[in-house]
N, C-alpha and C positions, 0 to 999 in steps of 0.2 A: 274636614278637619273638626275638632271640636272637644271642647273642655267639659267641664262636671265642673260650676262652680262651688265654692265651698257650702256646707248648711245655712240656713239665712235664716235666722230667728224670726217670728214676727212680727211685725210693726219697723220692720227696717227694709231699709237698702241695698240692696248688694252689688256686685261688679265682679263680671267672667271677663277672657280675655285670654282670646284664641289666637295660636301664634300657628302661621302657615313655615316647613320643611323651610330650611334656609335656600333652596333657588325656588321658592313660590311667591306670589305675589295674589293678596287679596282679590279675589272676582266678584265676590257677593256673599251676606251670611248674615243667620239671624240670632236668634237663638227662642227660650221658651222656659215653664217651670213645669213641674210632678209631682206631682200629689208624694205625699207621703207614702205608701204604697206605692208607691212606680207603676202605676196601672193604668191615669187619666192624667188631663191636665187636673195643676191644680186650682183653684176656687178659689178667688178673692186676690190674685196674684197676678200682677202688672206690671209688660218691659215699659220701662218708661222712655229708653231709647237704648238701640242696634246705631251704631254705625262701626265703618274702621276706623280702628285708630294711630294706623303705620300701615305704608305697602304692601307690610304680611302680620299685619293682624285686626279683629273684630273686634269691638270690646261690645259688651251686651246690661244694662241699667236693669235690674227690675226690684221692684216695688212690691213686697209681703205684706196685706194690710190682713192675713187672715187670722186665724187662731192657733195656728201650729209652728214650726219650721218644717221650709219646703226645701227640696230640690232642684237648682236651673242649669239650663245647661245654654253655652253660646257655642255657633257651628260657623265654619267658612268655609267656601270653597274656593281653594287654591288653582293655578299656573304658572307655569314655567311661560314668563312671556320675552320673547326675542326682541 
């Protein structure tokens, strides 16, 4: 599962959260940022924290210290746990 966060303006900390389907729980997750062209890892952008925010959610906070708006993504590996 993945979720692209809203556009993150320069000099801002932004948040993205991805949610597993109804029967899934988060096994692991992470996040990253891509440059405006969508071709590579953005520069001057750091993931401040990345953590399971609920049994079925993963949240990422990205800090954009670049001079442009960036796109970032949170992702999670979900599984049905018996």
